[in-house]
C-alpha positions in Angstrom: 69.8 73.7 177.4 69.7 76.2 180.2 71.2 74.9 183.4 69.8 77.9 185.2 66.1 77.0 184.7 64.3 77.3 188.1 63.4 73.7 189.0 61.0 75.0 191.7 58.8 76.2 188.8 55.2 74.8 189.2 54.1 73.1 186.0 50.6 72.8 187.4 49.1 73.3 190.8 50.5 70.1 192.3 53.5 69.2 190.0 56.8 70.9 190.0 59.6 70.9 187.4 61.9 69.5 190.0 59.6 66.5 190.6 59.4 65.8 186.9 63.2 66.0 186.4 64.5 64.3 189.5 67.0 61.5 188.9 69.6 59.7 191.0 71.9 59.4 188.0 74.6 62.0 187.9 75.4 63.3 184.4 77.3 66.3 183.0 74.1 67.9 181.8 72.4 67.7 185.2 69.2 66.6 183.5 68.1 70.2 182.8 65.2 70.5 180.4 64.8 72.8 177.4 61.8 75.2 177.1 60.2 72.7 174.6 60.5 69.9 177.2 59.0 72.2 179.9 56.0 72.8 177.5 55.6 69.0 177.0 55.8 68.4 180.8 53.1 71.0 181.4 50.8 69.1 178.9 51.6 65.8 180.6 51.0 67.2 184.1 47.6 68.5 183.0 46.6 64.8 182.6 48.3 63.9 185.9 46.3 66.6 187.7 43.1 65.0 186.3 44.2 61.6 187.5 45.0 63.1 190.9 41.5 64.5 191.1 39.8 61.1 190.6 38.6 59.6 194.0 40.5 56.5 194.9 39.3 53.9 197.4 41.6 53.4 200.4 43.1 49.9 200.7 42.4 47.8 203.7 43.8 49.4 206.9 43.4 52.9 205.6 47.0 53.2 204.4 48.0 53.8 200.8 50.2 50.7 200.7 53.1 52.6 199.2 56.3 52.0 201.2 59.4 54.2 201.0 62.9 52.8 201.0 63.1 53.1 204.8 59.8 51.2 205.2 57.9 54.3 206.3 54.2 54.7 205.2 53.0 57.3 202.8 51.8 59.5 205.7 55.5 60.6 205.9 55.7 61.5 202.2 58.4 64.2 202.7 60.8 61.6 203.9 60.1 58.9 201.3 62.9 58.1 198.9 62.7 54.9 196.9 63.9 54.0 193.4 62.4 52.7 190.2 64.2 49.4 189.5 64.6 50.5 185.8 65.8 54.0 186.3 67.0 54.5 189.8 64.9 57.7 190.0 63.7 58.9 193.4 60.0 58.6 194.1 58.4 61.9 194.8 54.9 62.6 196.1 52.7 65.0 194.2 50.0 65.1 196.8 46.8 63.2 197.4 44.7 61.4 194.8 41.0 62.0 195.7 40.9 60.8 199.3 44.4 62.0 200.1 46.5 59.3 198.5 49.8 60.5 196.9 50.9 60.0 193.3 54.5 59.0 193.1 56.5 59.9 190.0 59.3 57.3 189.4 60.7 59.0 186.3 59.7 62.0 184.2 62.0 63.9 181.9 65.3 62.2 181.0 68.1 63.9 179.2 69.9 61.8 176.5 72.7 61.1 179.0 70.3 60.1 181.8 68.3 58.0 179.4 71.4 56.1 178.3 72.6 55.6 181.8 69.3 54.0 182.9 69.1 51.8 179.8 66.1 53.7 178.2 65.3 53.1 174.6 66.5 55.7 172.1 62.9 56.7 171.1 61.7 57.1 174.7 59.0 59.7 175.3 60.9 60.5 178.5 63.5 62.2 176.3 61.0 64.9 175.2 59.2 65.3 178.5 56.2 63.6 177.2 56.2 60.6 179.6 56.0 59.9 183.3 56.2 56.6 185.2 53.7 56.5 188.1 54.4 54.1 191.0 51.6 51.8 191.9 51.2 49.8 195.2 50.2 46.8 193.2 48.3 45.5 190.1 44.9 46.7 191.4 46.1 50.3 191.8 47.7 50.1 188.3 44.4 49.0 186.8 42.5 51.8 188.7 45.0 54.4 187.4 44.8 53.0 183.9 41.0 53.0 184.0 40.9 56.7 185.1 43.4 57.8 182.4 41.2 56.1 179.8 38.1 57.8 181.2 39.9 61.2 181.1 40.8 60.5 177.5 37.2 59.7 176.7 35.8 62.7 178.6 38.3 65.2 177.1 38.0 63.5 173.6 41.9 63.6 173.5 44.3 60.8 172.8 47.4 59.9 174.6 50.5 58.2 173.2 51.2 55.3 175.6 49.4 53.8 178.6 51.5 50.9 179.7 51.0 48.8 182.9 54.5 47.7 183.7 55.7 45.0 186.1 59.1 44.0 187.2 58.8 40.3 187.9 62.1 40.3 189.8 61.2 43.0 192.3 57.4 42.7 192.1 57.0 46.5 191.5 54.2 47.9 189.3 54.0 51.3 187.6 52.1 53.0 184.9 54.1 54.5 182.0 51.9 57.3 180.6 52.8 59.5 177.7 51.1 62.2 175.8 52.5 64.1 172.8 51.5 67.4 171.2 50.5 65.5 168.1 50.7 62.0 166.6 49.5 60.2 169.7 49.1 56.4 169.0 46.8 55.4 171.9 49.0 52.4 172.7 47.7 50.4 175.6 49.6 47.3 176.9 50.7 45.3 179.9 54.5 44.8 179.9 56.9 42.8 182.0 60.4 44.1 182.3 
């Protein structure tokens, strides 16, 4: 691991290494990725760019419906900081989806120390930089994102490893766990309560 990797590195046009490695968990390894992890994150962000490009209908009222920890709307994306109930990772905006709606990444790469601290499974795709959790304003947005990711897979004739619509019944939060590996993708699709 190289703790001097430039986290301002752009993985794709709209996704940075910093965004995909942000965590609120403090560990001795500082959650710095290897070059192999960076390669995996670039592959994953290619899919996220395609999702970002799909037009999304605006919810009623013209707002995205995503709220930051301070209750500010997504129009103030630079000041939003919220956490994933599973990981504690900061939500970071990647820019607009189609009509200007942001994609928020709850969790991307997790070092083994970070993964252990947040209670992640030992076989998590987050450990290799192959997975991201995408915050959703509700079940409807989760279905829309899932549908678009399935259409991207169909159009590209490429498989993904996991597409999980996840819901925390205690907090009411929804997110999409999306993973794509270099090979051996299982095309696992499921709805999961955590």
